[in-house]
C-alpha positions, 0 to 999 in steps of 0.5 A: 500500499505504501508504495501504491501511495508513492506512485500516487503521490505526483499525480496528486501533487500536480492535481492540486497545483493545477487546481490553484494555477487555474484560480490564478488564471480565472482571476487574472482574467477577471482584473485581479493580477495579485497572483501574477505579481506574486509569481503564484501563476505557475505550474511549479509545485514549489511555488505552491507548496503548503507545509501541512497540506502538501507535505505533512499530511500526505507523509502521515497518510502514506507512513500510517498506511491510510487507504486514501491520500489527500493533500492541498496546496497553498491557496493562490492569493486573490483580491476580489476588490479588483474583480471587474463584476464582484459576485459573478467573478468570485464565482468563476474563480472559485469554479475554475479549481473543480473545473480544472480537476475535471479537465485533468479526468477528460484529459487522462480518458484521452490518454486511455482512448488513445492507448487503447486504439494503439492496443497498448496494454501496459499495466503500470501505465493504465494503473496510473491513468486510472489513479489520475482520473480517482485522484482529480474525481475526488478533488473535484467533488470535494471542492465542490462541497458548499463548506468554507473556505472550499470553492462550493462555498464561495460558489453557494455564497453568490447565488444564495439568499442574504439569510443563507450567506448570513448563516455561512459568515457565521460558520466561516470561522469554523469551516475547517472544524466542520469539515475535519468532523464531517470527513470523520463520519463513517456514513459521509465517507461511504456516500462520498467515496461511493460517488467517486467510484460511481462517477469514475468507473462509469467515465472510465467504462465509456472508454 
């Protein structure tokens, strides 16, 4: 299992970096050049490393023999005051991250399609591609959860009523705690990973 995790780690690292890169690109297109000025619109992982989320957490999961691997990169700095359309642009920037992971899913499926056309059956490479699909589906779905500070909360905030926004504002300081509690609830994990498997297997079954 630990060897398997070590194979997955580079895929996970690139996926979280690409996720943050997409946030920066769309923010710039919306008028905010903060990420560009700070050198964060890059695929260089060294620019996106978060001590806890990119190094400590994955290492602990690997060496503890955990059955799953998760990580996050340092959030790209954004200044919403520079946006051209405040509410809409916040939603666009937030959605860019999950859509980046979805893009990687379809890119990987395209690679698998090409491999099938040329009848290439190297199991190691096929396994890596399958991992890439699963990992990016996990990242996409997890970040779409409507819990602060995840991208889904920013998307919801843009379309929610004022009452819902008020509740979200009050819960914001406790967002990380809520996430920790949620991911430790067995029924949530079963539903979440069941959905991950359903989506991943459905997409892989098309190829």
